C-alpha positions as CSV (number, residue, x, y, z in Angstrom):
1,M,107.4,-1.6,-56.8
2,P,104.5,0.6,-55.6
3,K,105.5,3.0,-52.8
4,T,103.0,3.5,-50.0
5,K,105.0,5.5,-47.4
6,A,105.8,9.1,-48.0
7,D,108.1,9.5,-45.0
8,A,108.8,8.2,-41.5
9,G,105.8,10.2,-40.2
10,Q,103.3,8.6,-42.6
11,I,101.8,5.2,-43.2
12,A,100.2,4.8,-46.7
13,G,100.1,8.6,-46.9
14,V,98.3,9.0,-43.6
15,D,100.0,11.1,-40.8
16,T,100.8,8.7,-38.0
17,G,99.7,11.0,-35.3
18,L,96.4,11.8,-37.0
19,L,95.9,8.1,-37.6
20,K,96.4,7.2,-33.9
21,R,93.9,9.9,-32.8
22,F,91.3,8.8,-35.3
23,A,91.7,5.1,-34.3
24,T,91.3,6.0,-30.6
25,R,88.2,8.0,-31.2
26,E,86.6,5.2,-33.3
27,A,87.5,2.5,-30.8
28,K,85.8,4.6,-28.0
29,A,82.8,5.2,-30.1
30,Y,82.4,1.5,-30.9
31,A,82.8,0.5,-27.3
32,K,80.1,3.0,-26.2
33,A,77.7,1.8,-28.9
34,H,78.0,-2.0,-28.2
35,P,77.6,-2.7,-24.5
36,K,75.5,-5.8,-25.0
37,S,78.0,-7.3,-27.4
38,K,80.8,-6.6,-24.9
39,A,79.0,-8.2,-22.1
40,R,78.0,-11.3,-24.1
41,M,81.5,-11.9,-25.4
42,A,82.9,-11.4,-21.9
43,A,80.5,-14.1,-20.6
44,A,81.5,-16.4,-23.4
45,A,85.2,-15.8,-23.2
46,K,85.9,-18.3,-20.4
47,H,84.6,-21.2,-22.5
48,Y,86.7,-20.5,-25.7
49,L,90.4,-20.5,-26.5
50,S,91.6,-16.8,-26.7
51,G,88.0,-15.9,-25.8
52,V,86.6,-16.6,-29.3
53,P,85.0,-19.7,-30.9
54,M,87.4,-19.5,-33.9
55,H,90.9,-18.2,-33.2
56,W,91.1,-15.8,-36.2
57,M,88.1,-13.8,-34.9
58,T,90.6,-12.0,-32.8
59,D,91.9,-10.4,-36.0
60,W,88.7,-8.3,-36.4
61,P,89.7,-4.7,-35.8
62,M,87.1,-3.7,-33.2
63,P,87.8,-3.6,-29.4
64,H,85.5,-6.7,-29.1
65,L,83.4,-8.7,-31.4
66,T,80.0,-7.6,-32.6
67,V,77.4,-10.3,-31.7
68,I,74.9,-10.8,-34.5
69,A,71.2,-11.4,-33.8
70,K,70.1,-11.8,-37.4
71,A,71.2,-11.6,-41.0
72,S,69.0,-11.2,-44.0
73,G,69.7,-10.2,-47.6
74,A,72.7,-7.9,-47.4
75,R,72.0,-6.6,-43.9
76,I,72.9,-7.8,-40.4
77,L,71.4,-6.8,-37.0
78,D,73.5,-6.9,-33.9
79,I,72.3,-7.5,-30.4
80,D,72.8,-3.8,-29.6
81,G,70.2,-3.0,-32.2
82,H,72.5,-1.7,-35.0
83,Q,71.4,-2.4,-38.6
84,I,74.6,-2.8,-40.6
85,D,75.0,-2.9,-44.4
86,D,77.0,-6.1,-45.0
87,F,79.7,-6.0,-47.7
88,C,81.8,-8.7,-46.0
89,L,79.1,-11.3,-46.6
90,G,80.9,-14.0,-44.6
91,D,84.1,-13.3,-46.6
92,T,82.3,-14.8,-49.7
93,G,80.3,-17.5,-47.9
94,S,77.2,-15.4,-48.3
95,M,78.1,-13.7,-51.5
96,F,74.5,-14.2,-52.9
97,G,73.1,-12.7,-49.7
98,H,72.2,-14.2,-46.3
99,S,69.8,-17.2,-46.5
100,P,68.6,-16.9,-50.1
101,A,65.0,-17.9,-50.1
102,P,65.5,-21.0,-52.4
103,V,68.3,-22.3,-50.1
104,A,66.3,-21.7,-46.9
105,R,63.4,-23.6,-48.4
106,A,65.7,-26.5,-49.4
107,I,67.2,-26.6,-45.9
108,R,63.7,-26.8,-44.3
109,A,62.6,-29.5,-46.7
110,Q,65.7,-31.7,-46.4
111,A,65.8,-31.3,-42.6
112,A,62.6,-33.2,-42.4
113,R,64.1,-36.0,-44.5
114,G,67.4,-36.4,-42.6
115,L,70.7,-34.5,-42.3
116,T,73.4,-37.1,-43.1
117,Y,73.4,-40.8,-43.9
118,M,76.6,-41.6,-46.0
119,L,74.5,-42.5,-49.0
120,P,73.3,-40.2,-51.9
121,S,70.0,-38.5,-51.9
122,D,67.7,-38.2,-54.9
123,A,69.2,-34.8,-55.6
124,V,72.7,-36.2,-56.5
125,A,72.1,-36.5,-60.3
126,E,70.6,-33.0,-60.6
127,A,73.4,-31.5,-58.6
128,G,76.0,-33.2,-60.9
129,R,74.3,-32.0,-64.0
130,L,74.1,-28.4,-62.7
131,L,77.8,-28.4,-61.6
132,S,78.8,-29.4,-65.2
133,D,76.4,-26.8,-66.6
134,R,77.8,-24.0,-64.5
135,F,81.5,-24.9,-64.5
136,G,82.2,-27.2,-67.4
137,E,82.2,-30.9,-67.9
138,M,84.1,-32.5,-65.0
139,Q,84.1,-35.6,-62.9
140,W,83.0,-34.1,-59.6
141,Q,83.5,-34.8,-55.9
142,I,81.9,-33.1,-52.9
143,A,83.8,-31.9,-49.9
144,T,82.9,-29.7,-46.9
145,T,85.5,-26.9,-47.3
146,A,87.7,-25.6,-50.1
147,T,90.6,-26.5,-47.9
148,D,89.6,-30.2,-48.0
149,A,88.8,-30.0,-51.8
150,N,92.3,-28.5,-52.5
151,R,94.0,-31.1,-50.3
152,F,92.2,-34.0,-52.1
153,A,92.9,-32.5,-55.5
154,I,96.6,-32.2,-54.7
155,K,96.7,-35.9,-53.7
156,V,95.2,-36.8,-57.1
157,A,97.6,-34.6,-59.0
158,R,100.6,-36.3,-57.3
159,A,99.2,-39.7,-57.8
160,V,98.5,-39.3,-61.5
161,T,101.8,-37.6,-62.3
162,G,104.1,-39.4,-59.9
163,R,105.7,-36.1,-59.0
164,P,105.9,-34.5,-55.5
165,K,105.7,-30.8,-55.9
166,I,102.9,-28.3,-56.3
167,L,103.7,-24.9,-57.8
168,V,101.9,-22.0,-56.1
169,F,102.3,-18.3,-56.2
170,N,103.8,-16.2,-53.4
171,G,101.1,-14.7,-51.3
172,C,98.4,-17.2,-52.6
173,Y,95.4,-18.4,-50.7
174,H,94.1,-22.0,-50.9
175,G,92.6,-22.4,-47.4
176,T,94.7,-24.0,-44.8
177,V,96.3,-26.7,-46.9
178,D,99.6,-27.5,-45.2
179,D,101.2,-28.7,-48.5
180,V,101.2,-25.2,-50.0
181,M,102.0,-23.0,-47.0
182,V,105.2,-21.7,-48.5
183,E,106.4,-18.3,-49.5
184,L,109.3,-16.7,-51.3
185,V,112.1,-15.1,-49.2
186,N,114.9,-13.5,-51.3
187,G,113.8,-15.7,-54.2
188,V,113.9,-18.9,-52.2
189,T,110.9,-21.1,-51.3
190,Q,110.5,-21.4,-47.5
191,N,107.8,-22.4,-45.0
192,R,105.5,-19.5,-44.4
193,Q,106.5,-17.4,-41.4
194,G,104.2,-17.9,-38.4
195,L,102.9,-21.4,-39.1
196,L,101.8,-23.0,-35.8
197,G,103.1,-26.4,-34.9
198,Q,104.6,-27.0,-38.4
199,I,107.5,-29.5,-38.2
200,A,107.8,-30.7,-41.9
201,D,109.9,-29.0,-44.5
202,L,107.1,-28.0,-46.9
203,T,109.6,-27.1,-49.6
204,Q,109.9,-30.8,-50.3
205,G,106.4,-30.8,-51.7
206,A,105.9,-27.2,-53.0
207,V,107.7,-24.4,-54.8
208,A,106.6,-20.8,-54.9
209,V,107.1,-18.3,-57.6
210,E,105.7,-14.8,-58.2
211,F,102.3,-14.3,-59.8
212,N,102.4,-12.9,-63.4
213,E,106.0,-14.2,-64.0
214,L,105.8,-16.9,-66.6
215,A,109.6,-17.2,-66.9
216,A,109.8,-18.2,-63.2
217,V,106.9,-20.6,-63.7
218,E,108.8,-22.3,-66.6
219,A,112.0,-22.4,-64.7
220,A,110.3,-24.3,-61.9
221,L,108.4,-26.7,-64.3
222,A,111.7,-27.4,-66.1
223,Q,113.0,-29.2,-63.0
224,G,110.6,-32.0,-63.8
225,D,109.3,-32.6,-60.3
226,V,106.1,-30.4,-60.4
227,A,102.8,-32.3,-60.4
228,A,100.6,-29.3,-60.8
229,I,100.2,-25.6,-60.9
230,L,97.6,-24.5,-58.3
231,T,96.4,-21.0,-58.7
232,E,93.6,-18.5,-58.1
233,P,92.7,-16.7,-61.3
234,V,93.2,-13.5,-59.4
235,M,95.2,-13.2,-56.2
236,T,92.7,-12.3,-53.5
237,N,93.8,-12.9,-50.0
238,S,96.4,-10.2,-49.7
239,C,95.7,-7.1,-51.7
240,M,94.1,-8.0,-55.0
241,V,96.5,-8.7,-57.9
242,L,95.0,-9.1,-61.3
243,P,96.6,-11.3,-64.0
244,A,98.7,-9.7,-66.7
245,P,97.4,-10.1,-70.3
246,G,98.4,-13.5,-71.5
247,F,99.3,-14.9,-68.1
248,H,96.6,-17.6,-67.9
249,D,97.2,-18.6,-71.5
250,G,100.8,-18.9,-70.6
251,L,100.1,-21.1,-67.6
252,R,97.9,-23.5,-69.7
253,R,100.7,-23.7,-72.4
254,L,103.4,-24.3,-69.9
255,A,101.4,-26.9,-67.9
256,T,100.8,-28.8,-71.1
257,Q,104.4,-28.5,-72.3
258,Y,105.8,-29.9,-69.0
259,D,103.1,-32.5,-68.4
260,A,101.9,-30.8,-65.2
261,L,98.2,-30.3,-64.3
262,L,96.6,-26.9,-64.1
263,M,94.4,-26.5,-61.0
264,I,92.2,-23.5,-60.7
265,D,90.8,-22.5,-57.3
266,E,87.8,-20.3,-57.8
267,T,86.8,-20.1,-54.1
268,H,87.1,-16.3,-54.0
269,T,86.9,-15.5,-57.7
270,L,83.4,-17.0,-58.2
271,S,82.6,-13.3,-57.9
272,S,83.8,-12.8,-61.5
273,G,80.5,-13.9,-63.1
274,L,78.6,-17.0,-64.1
275,G,81.0,-19.9,-64.1
276,G,83.6,-18.0,-62.2
277,Y,86.6,-16.4,-63.7
278,T,87.2,-19.7,-65.6
279,G,83.8,-19.5,-67.3
280,V,83.9,-15.7,-68.0
281,H,87.5,-15.8,-69.5
282,G,87.4,-19.2,-71.1
283,L,90.2,-20.9,-69.0
284,S,90.8,-24.6,-69.5
285,P,91.9,-26.2,-66.2
286,D,92.6,-29.9,-65.6
287,M,91.1,-29.6,-62.1
288,F,88.7,-27.1,-60.7
289,I,88.0,-26.2,-57.1
290,V,85.4,-24.0,-55.5
291,G,83.8,-23.6,-52.1
292,K,82.3,-21.1,-49.7
293,C,79.2,-19.7,-51.5
294,V,78.7,-22.6,-54.0
295,A,75.8,-24.0,-51.9
296,G,74.4,-20.6,-50.8
297,G,76.3,-20.6,-47.5
298,M,75.8,-24.2,-46.5
299,P,79.4,-25.6,-45.8
300,T,80.1,-27.2,-49.1
301,A,83.0,-27.4,-51.6
302,V,83.3,-29.2,-54.9
303,W,86.3,-30.3,-56.9
304,G,86.4,-31.8,-60.3
305,M,88.8,-33.2,-62.9
306,S,88.7,-33.6,-66.7
307,D,87.9,-36.9,-68.2
308,Q,91.5,-37.4,-69.1
309,V,92.7,-36.8,-65.5
310,A,89.8,-39.0,-64.2
311,K,91.1,-41.9,-66.4
312,R,94.6,-41.4,-65.0
313,Y,93.2,-41.3,-61.5
314,A,91.4,-44.6,-62.0
315,T,94.6,-46.3,-63.1
316,A,96.5,-44.9,-60.1
317,N,93.7,-45.8,-57.7
318,A,93.6,-49.4,-59.0
319,A,97.3,-49.8,-58.6
320,R,97.6,-48.6,-55.0
321,A,97.8,-50.9,-52.1
322,P,94.7,-51.6,-50.1
323,G,94.1,-49.1,-47.3
324,H,92.9,-45.5,-46.6
325,S,93.4,-43.1,-49.6
326,G,93.8,-40.1,-47.3
327,M,90.8,-38.5,-49.0
328,G,87.2,-38.0,-47.7
329,T,85.5,-36.8,-44.5
330,T,82.4,-38.4,-43.0
331,L,80.0,-35.5,-43.4
332,S,81.0,-34.6,-47.0
333,A,78.5,-35.3,-49.8
334,N,75.6,-35.3,-47.3
335,P,72.0,-34.8,-48.5
336,M,71.8,-31.2,-47.1
337,Q,74.7,-30.2,-49.3
338,F,73.0,-31.7,-52.4
339,A,69.7,-29.9,-51.6
340,C,71.5,-26.6,-51.2
341,L,73.7,-27.1,-54.3
342,V,70.6,-27.7,-56.4
343,A,68.8,-24.7,-55.0
344,T,71.8,-22.4,-55.4
345,L,72.9,-23.5,-58.8
346,S,69.4,-23.5,-60.3
347,E,67.8,-20.5,-58.6
348,V,70.4,-18.3,-56.9
349,M,73.6,-18.4,-59.0
350,T,72.0,-17.1,-62.2
351,A,72.9,-14.8,-65.0
352,K,70.4,-12.3,-63.8
353,A,71.9,-12.3,-60.3
354,Y,75.4,-11.7,-61.7
355,A,74.2,-8.9,-63.9
356,R,72.9,-7.1,-60.8
357,M,76.1,-7.8,-58.9
358,E,78.3,-6.5,-61.7
359,K,76.3,-3.3,-62.1
360,G,76.4,-2.6,-58.3
361,A,80.1,-3.4,-58.0
362,A,80.9,-1.1,-60.9
363,R,79.0,1.7,-59.1
364,L,80.9,1.0,-55.9
365,A,84.3,0.9,-57.6
366,K,83.6,4.2,-59.3
367,G,82.4,5.9,-56.1
368,L,85.4,4.7,-54.1
369,T,87.8,5.8,-56.8
370,K,86.2,9.3,-56.8
371,A,86.5,9.5,-53.0
372,I,90.2,8.5,-53.2
373,R,90.9,11.1,-55.8
374,K,89.1,13.8,-53.9
375,A,91.1,13.1,-50.8
376,Q,94.3,12.9,-52.9
377,A,95.1,9.6,-51.2
378,P,97.9,7.5,-52.7
379,W,95.5,4.6,-53.0
380,H,93.6,2.9,-55.8
381,V,90.7,0.5,-56.4
382,A,90.8,-3.0,-57.9
383,R,87.8,-5.1,-58.9
384,V,87.0,-8.6,-60.2
385,G,83.3,-8.9,-60.9
386,A,81.4,-8.3,-57.7
387,R,84.5,-8.2,-55.6
388,V,85.9,-4.7,-54.9
389,E,89.0,-3.6,-52.9
390,F,90.6,-0.4,-52.0
391,I,94.4,-0.8,-51.9
392,C,96.8,1.4,-50.0
393,A,99.2,1.8,-52.9
394,P,99.0,4.3,-55.8
395,E,99.3,1.7,-58.6
396,P,97.9,-1.7,-59.5
397,L,100.0,-4.5,-58.0
398,K,101.9,-7.1,-60.0
399,N,102.6,-10.0,-57.6
400,G,102.4,-11.2,-54.0
401,T,105.5,-9.4,-52.8
402,E,104.0,-6.1,-53.9
403,A,100.6,-7.0,-52.4
404,G,102.3,-7.8,-49.0
405,M,104.0,-4.4,-49.0
406,A,100.7,-2.6,-49.8
407,H,99.1,-4.0,-46.6
408,H,99.2,-1.5,-43.7
409,H,97.4,-3.0,-40.7
410,A,97.1,0.2,-38.7
411,V,95.5,2.1,-41.5
412,E,93.2,-0.7,-42.7
413,A,92.0,-1.4,-39.1
414,A,91.2,2.2,-38.6
415,V,89.3,2.4,-41.9
416,H,87.4,-0.8,-41.2
417,L,86.3,0.4,-37.7
418,G,85.4,3.8,-39.0
419,L,83.2,2.2,-41.7
420,L,81.5,-0.1,-39.2
421,N,80.8,2.8,-36.8
422,R,79.0,4.5,-39.6
423,G,77.0,1.4,-40.6
424,S,79.0,-0.5,-43.2
425,L,80.9,-3.8,-42.7
426,I,83.7,-4.9,-44.9
427,A,86.0,-8.0,-44.7
428,P,88.4,-8.0,-41.8
429,F,91.6,-9.4,-43.3
430,H,91.9,-7.3,-46.4
431,N,90.0,-4.4,-47.8
432,M,87.4,-6.5,-49.7
433,M,83.8,-5.6,-50.4
434,L,81.3,-7.8,-52.1
435,V,78.1,-6.7,-53.8
436,S,75.4,-9.3,-53.7
437,P,72.3,-9.6,-55.9
438,V,70.2,-8.2,-53.1
439,T,72.6,-5.3,-52.3
440,T,70.7,-2.0,-53.0
441,K,71.9,1.2,-54.6
442,G,71.2,2.9,-51.3
443,Q,73.6,0.5,-49.5
444,I,76.3,1.1,-52.1
445,D,75.9,4.8,-51.9
446,R,76.0,4.8,-48.1
447,L,79.3,2.8,-48.2
448,I,80.8,5.3,-50.6
449,A,79.7,8.2,-48.4
450,H,81.1,6.5,-45.3
451,F,84.4,5.8,-47.0
452,A,84.6,9.4,-48.2
453,A,83.9,10.6,-44.6
454,V,86.7,8.4,-43.2
455,L,89.1,9.6,-45.9
456,A,88.2,13.2,-45.1
457,E,89.4,12.6,-41.5
458,L,92.6,10.7,-42.6
459,F,93.5,13.1,-45.4
460,P,92.2,16.6,-44.2
461,A,92.3,19.3,-46.7
462,P,95.1,21.9,-46.2
463,Q,93.9,25.0,-44.4
464,K,93.7,27.9,-46.7
465,T,95.5,31.0,-45.6
466,A,94.0,34.4,-46.5
467,A,96.1,36.5,-48.7
468,K,97.8,39.5,-46.9
469,D,97.2,43.0,-48.1
470,L,100.0,44.3,-50.2
């Protein structure tokens, strides 16, 4: 288990007193530099629950939210006039940059033809062809969010197998799907701590095991009540956890052996390369889910199933009683989504774009690692394609429990705010940075320099004492 605390006076190797002083200075500097944002959010607060339009915005580490005037490429401009290098990129929603030109053109063109009409547009065939070209031959469905896509896919998995449970990994992220909001506590699956308004016992429909532990996966599958394994190829929403060699091959083998489906959620790992982690590493899922950036930032998700699963679905669907299936939302599969899917898949999500992202992310990871070593911080860097994270633990993590222990909110919040004050924005809930196709070397090098400057304050070099004359 990685250790991140040296003693009671440190957090992740940072002296607690020094950390508090640094965080206080950075908060004051931010407040001084953002008077317009403060006033605008104060005026808006009375209209919104908790003072923000989406409740989790209160988790950003700054004293008050930054109000954005404009975003373009990999830069954002706030209403106080600050140009900021954006490595958060909407937490993957804008992974290919803000408003890619082909997507913006598609939006303008489709807006003149209508926004939604519950019937397909002429782009539907081309979108389907491109989805199969990018992600493999599947029978596709369109949703609005990856949460919806995961929820619908889970329903299909249960319907075709006749089994109730979904196997997930402790610390996983699949949006806000109630069915899989479980965690491991002392080796036992329980409802996740902190769920709001949750009254059902979610363990009746889900079981959690640790990522990278195939023996635990097999033990759960052997019970005979698991419909599907639902997994990210790489754990991403806590601290990043990479799969051990052979782990994904083992999941495929065990799913087949125990007649469970293998569902791959690529919503965050689309950063891996063309076709996502699945395409780059040759995975063979029965069902595939992806959202966020798949349509260039237009709210869109897709979920697909193999021909074999589709045939089983058709049988189950024909046998059910008349009534609502529990799947589908009114605005899903609208013509704007198809226009943006075609534009993104054909002109934005390209091999050339991924080559630029990979090269930039490698440069960023190398620079952050050098800064960590220079500061002698007990941290490390993890990367999957264009997605880079610094992790406040000395060694790579193996599972969700270790990832949870490597999170140190006070340290991370201070670092995030320090970077923002210097002109670089990273994701708020973890230490994630994305490199887009339009992110420049200059932006990457500035982030590395800003990170090194923050570390220099958190890990000051020991004062050298002059040698006394003998």
